[in-house]
C-alpha positions in Angstrom: 14.4 -34.1 -1.6 11.0 -35.5 -0.5 9.5 -38.0 -2.9 5.8 -38.8 -2.8 4.9 -42.5 -2.2 2.2 -42.5 -4.8 0.9 -40.5 -7.7 -0.9 -37.3 -6.8 -4.1 -36.5 -8.7 -4.0 -33.7 -11.2 -6.6 -31.6 -9.3 -4.6 -31.9 -6.1 -1.5 -30.8 -7.8 -3.1 -27.8 -9.4 -4.9 -26.8 -6.2 -1.5 -27.0 -4.3 0.2 -24.9 -6.9 -2.6 -22.3 -6.9 -1.8 -21.5 -3.2 1.6 -19.9 -4.1 1.2 -16.2 -4.5 3.9 -13.7 -5.3 3.9 -10.6 -3.0 5.0 -7.1 -4.0 8.0 -6.1 -1.8 7.5 -3.2 0.6 9.4 -0.2 -0.7 11.1 2.2 1.6 12.4 5.7 0.7 16.2 6.3 0.8 18.2 9.3 -0.3 21.3 8.8 -2.5 23.2 11.9 -3.6 20.3 14.1 -2.6 17.8 12.2 -4.7 15.0 10.1 -3.1 14.4 6.5 -4.4 12.0 3.8 -3.3 13.8 0.5 -3.0 12.9 -2.9 -1.4 13.6 -3.0 2.3 16.0 -5.9 2.1 18.2 -4.1 -0.5 18.6 -0.8 1.4 22.1 -1.6 2.7 23.3 -2.7 -0.8 22.1 0.6 -2.3 23.8 2.6 0.5 27.0 0.7 0.0 27.0 1.4 -3.7 26.7 -2.2 -4.7 23.5 -1.6 -6.7 22.5 1.3 -9.0 19.0 2.6 -8.4 18.4 3.6 -12.1 
């Protein structure tokens, strides 16, 4: 893990942290047992394989 060589100021730390933004995952429609669900794109295969329950 990278270690800073000197102490970072509080304002720099908070400014750096404020750049992190969470994004809403894009949802895609899939049909399971004749019912349409909207699930995150990266989990489509898991839902189709029955590993995850959409409820």
